[in-house]
C-alpha positions in Angstrom: 14.5 68.7 -57.3 12.0 66.2 -55.8 12.5 62.5 -55.4 10.6 60.5 -58.0 10.2 57.0 -59.3 13.1 57.7 -61.7 15.5 59.1 -59.2 18.8 57.1 -59.2 20.7 56.3 -56.0 24.2 57.5 -55.4 26.0 56.8 -52.2 29.0 56.5 -50.0 30.2 53.3 -48.1 32.8 53.0 -45.4 33.2 53.6 -41.7 32.8 56.0 -40.1 30.8 58.1 -42.6 28.7 60.3 -40.3 31.2 63.1 -40.6 31.4 63.0 -44.4 30.9 66.1 -46.5 30.3 64.0 -49.6 26.4 63.8 -49.4 26.1 67.6 -49.1 28.5 68.3 -52.0 27.1 65.6 -54.3 23.5 66.3 -53.7 24.0 70.0 -54.3 25.9 69.3 -57.5 23.0 67.1 -58.7 20.5 69.8 -58.0 22.6 72.5 -59.7 23.3 70.4 -62.8 19.8 68.9 -63.2 20.8 65.3 -62.4 17.9 63.2 -61.0 19.9 61.5 -58.3 20.0 61.3 -54.5 23.3 60.7 -52.6 23.2 58.9 -49.2 25.9 57.5 -46.8 26.0 54.0 -45.4 28.2 52.8 -42.5 29.9 49.7 -43.9 32.8 47.9 -42.2 35.6 46.4 -44.2 34.4 42.8 -43.8 31.0 43.9 -45.1 32.3 45.3 -48.4 31.4 42.4 -50.6 27.9 42.1 -49.2 27.4 45.8 -49.7 28.5 45.6 -53.3 26.0 42.9 -54.1 23.2 44.9 -52.4 24.0 48.0 -54.3 24.2 46.0 -57.6 20.7 44.6 -56.8 19.4 48.1 -56.1 20.8 49.2 -59.5 22.6 52.2 -58.0 24.0 54.7 -60.5 27.3 54.7 -58.6 29.0 55.0 -55.2 32.0 56.3 -53.4 34.1 54.2 -51.1 36.0 55.6 -48.2 38.3 54.0 -45.5 38.6 51.2 -44.6 36.9 49.6 -47.6 38.9 50.9 -50.5 41.2 48.0 -51.0 38.5 45.4 -50.4 36.3 47.2 -52.9 38.8 46.8 -55.7 38.5 43.0 -55.4 34.7 43.3 -55.8 34.7 45.2 -59.0 34.0 43.7 -62.4 36.5 46.0 -64.1 39.1 48.5 -62.9 40.5 51.6 -64.5 44.2 51.5 -65.2 45.0 53.7 -62.2 42.8 51.7 -59.9 44.4 48.5 -61.1 47.9 49.8 -60.4 47.0 51.3 -57.1 44.9 48.3 -55.9 42.1 50.3 -54.4 39.0 52.2 -55.5 37.1 55.1 -54.2 34.5 55.5 -56.9 32.4 52.8 -58.6 30.2 53.4 -61.6 27.4 51.0 -62.5 27.7 50.6 -66.3 24.5 48.6 -67.1 25.2 46.1 -64.3 29.0 46.1 -64.7 30.7 47.6 -61.6 33.7 49.6 -62.8 36.1 50.9 -60.2 38.1 54.1 -60.3 40.4 55.9 -58.0 40.2 59.7 -57.8 42.1 60.3 -54.5 45.5 60.8 -56.1 44.1 63.2 -58.7 42.3 65.1 -55.9 45.5 65.4 -53.9 47.5 66.6 -56.9 44.8 69.2 -57.8 44.6 70.3 -54.2 48.3 70.9 -54.1 48.3 72.9 -57.3 45.3 75.0 -56.3 47.4 75.9 -53.2 50.4 76.9 -55.3 52.4 73.7 -54.7 54.0 71.9 -57.6 55.3 68.4 -56.9 57.4 67.7 -60.0 61.0 67.3 -59.2 60.4 67.3 -55.4 61.1 64.9 -52.6 58.2 63.8 -50.4 57.9 61.8 -47.2 54.5 60.3 -46.6 53.0 58.2 -43.8 50.4 55.6 -44.7 49.8 52.5 -46.7 46.0 52.4 -47.1 44.0 53.3 -50.1 44.3 57.1 -50.0 48.0 57.0 -49.2 48.7 54.5 -52.0 46.8 56.6 -54.5 48.8 59.7 -53.5 52.1 57.8 -53.7 51.6 56.3 -57.1 49.9 59.4 -58.6 52.6 61.7 -57.2 55.3 59.4 -58.8 53.5 59.5 -62.1 53.2 63.3 -61.9 57.0 63.6 -61.7 58.0 63.3 -58.0 61.8 62.9 -57.8 62.0 60.9 -54.6 59.5 59.3 -52.2 60.0 58.0 -48.7 57.1 55.9 -47.4 56.6 55.1 -43.7 54.1 52.5 -42.7 53.1 50.5 -39.6 54.2 46.8 -39.8 50.6 45.6 -39.8 48.3 43.9 -42.4 48.8 46.8 -44.8 52.6 46.7 -44.8 52.6 44.2 -47.6 50.5 46.7 -49.6 53.2 49.3 -49.0 55.9 46.9 -50.2 53.8 46.2 -53.4 53.4 49.9 -53.9 57.2 50.4 -53.8 57.7 47.7 -56.4 55.0 49.1 -58.7 56.6 52.5 -58.6 60.1 51.1 -59.3 58.7 49.1 -62.2 56.4 51.7 -63.8 58.0 55.0 -62.7 61.8 54.3 -62.6 62.5 58.0 -62.6 61.2 58.3 -59.1 63.4 57.0 -56.3 61.3 55.3 -53.7 62.0 53.6 -50.3 59.9 52.1 -47.5 60.5 52.4 -43.8 58.9 51.3 -40.6 56.9 54.1 -39.0 58.1 53.0 -35.6 61.6 54.2 -36.5 61.0 57.8 -35.4 64.7 58.8 -35.9 64.5 57.8 -39.6 61.1 59.3 -39.9 62.2 62.8 -38.7 65.4 62.5 -40.7 63.5 61.9 -44.0 61.1 64.7 -43.3 64.0 67.0 -42.6 65.4 66.2 -46.1 62.1 66.5 -47.9 60.2 69.3 -49.7 56.8 67.9 -48.8 55.4 65.8 -45.9 52.0 64.2 -46.2 49.9 62.5 -43.5 48.1 59.7 -45.5 46.7 58.1 -42.4 43.6 58.6 -40.2 45.6 60.0 -37.4 44.1 63.3 -36.5 40.6 62.4 -37.7 37.7 62.6 -35.2 37.6 61.0 -32.7 41.4 60.9 -32.8 41.7 64.7 -33.2 44.1 65.0 -30.3 46.6 62.7 -32.0 49.4 63.6 -34.4 52.2 61.7 -36.1 54.6 64.6 -35.5 55.3 64.8 -31.8 58.6 66.6 -32.3 57.5 69.8 -34.0 61.0 71.1 -34.4 61.0 69.1 -37.7 58.6 71.7 -39.1 60.4 74.5 -41.0 59.3 77.4 -43.2 60.3 75.8 -46.5 58.4 72.5 -45.8 55.0 71.9 -47.4 52.7 69.9 -45.1 49.6 68.2 -46.6 46.9 66.1 -44.9 44.2 63.7 -46.1 42.1 64.3 -42.9 39.4 66.9 -43.3 37.4 66.5 -40.1 38.5 68.4 -38.1 39.2 71.0 -40.8 42.6 71.7 -39.2 44.2 68.8 -37.4 46.6 69.1 -34.6 49.4 68.4 -37.1 48.2 71.2 -39.4 47.9 73.7 -36.6 51.5 72.8 -35.4 52.8 73.1 -39.0 51.1 76.5 -39.4 52.5 77.8 -36.2 56.0 76.8 -37.4 55.5 78.8 -40.7 55.1 75.8 -43.0 53.1 76.0 -46.2 50.0 73.9 -45.4 47.6 72.1 -47.8 44.6 71.0 -45.7 42.7 67.8 -46.6 39.4 69.6 -47.3 40.6 70.5 -50.8 41.5 66.9 -51.6 37.9 66.0 -50.7 36.5 68.7 -53.1 38.7 67.7 -56.1 38.4 64.0 -55.7 34.7 64.5 -55.3 34.5 66.6 -58.5 36.2 63.8 -60.5 33.8 61.2 -59.0 30.8 63.4 -59.9 31.9 63.6 -63.5 32.3 59.8 -63.6 28.8 59.4 -62.2 27.0 61.9 -64.3 29.2 63.1 -67.1 28.8 66.7 -65.7 31.4 69.0 -64.3 30.8 69.7 -60.6 30.3 73.4 -59.8 33.5 73.3 -57.7 33.7 77.0 -56.8 30.1 77.0 -55.6 30.6 73.8 -53.6 33.8 75.1 -51.9 32.1 78.4 -51.1 28.9 76.9 -49.8 30.2 73.9 -47.8 33.9 74.3 -47.1 34.6 77.9 -46.4 34.9 79.3 -42.9 
């Protein structure tokens, strides 16, 4: 399809975005489903989020995705939030409904679908997760809503720690069947203790993402065991140091690339009303 005067803009904002696979998968899906749209990526810092929102509103974009570190700031810029986005306090997808910017969050749904596509059911399980940003929060709340039995959240005591505290209170209020606790990520003994007692461990942080691909949250790899499921939100590199270490220890691994696919498929449906050709997208862009 060629760009015309009727082509609507779709895009991604966040930083960094140069590595993102979203433009390729979204543009391909537009072409395959006959949508007259073009998807670009813009490097936007967190403090620029509001300004970017107003610019995109002025340009009458059809919709846009939001990646780290702008997800929480973006929620405050929306005119309306979906129920999930309101509960999570972050958005990764914004749809322009005749000038009204409506925020959604598809990260949690993408993570759950990624687990299930890899044969991992989360209902009744205990999970330890590191992270308190937008993606981690989406996973935490969505997993609780999907029937997780117990959740141990580890977060750095920084500006996002209050967000983690709020997440715990939301889960306790809205999903009382899920036991949830919050710990300081600096407490490595407790961190490894909780992982040892969990069915699933998830890295919900940027640790391991380029250019931090030599970094890992799990320095003591003895915590990995064959009956532990290890999931990651990082997808570039395809296999992080943590994922490689977990594989070597015999863990069941759920890489972050599938989460990107399935959250993107949900976003594409919100933008266009069409189903993404997910099998084709996975084969064309994410295999190998």
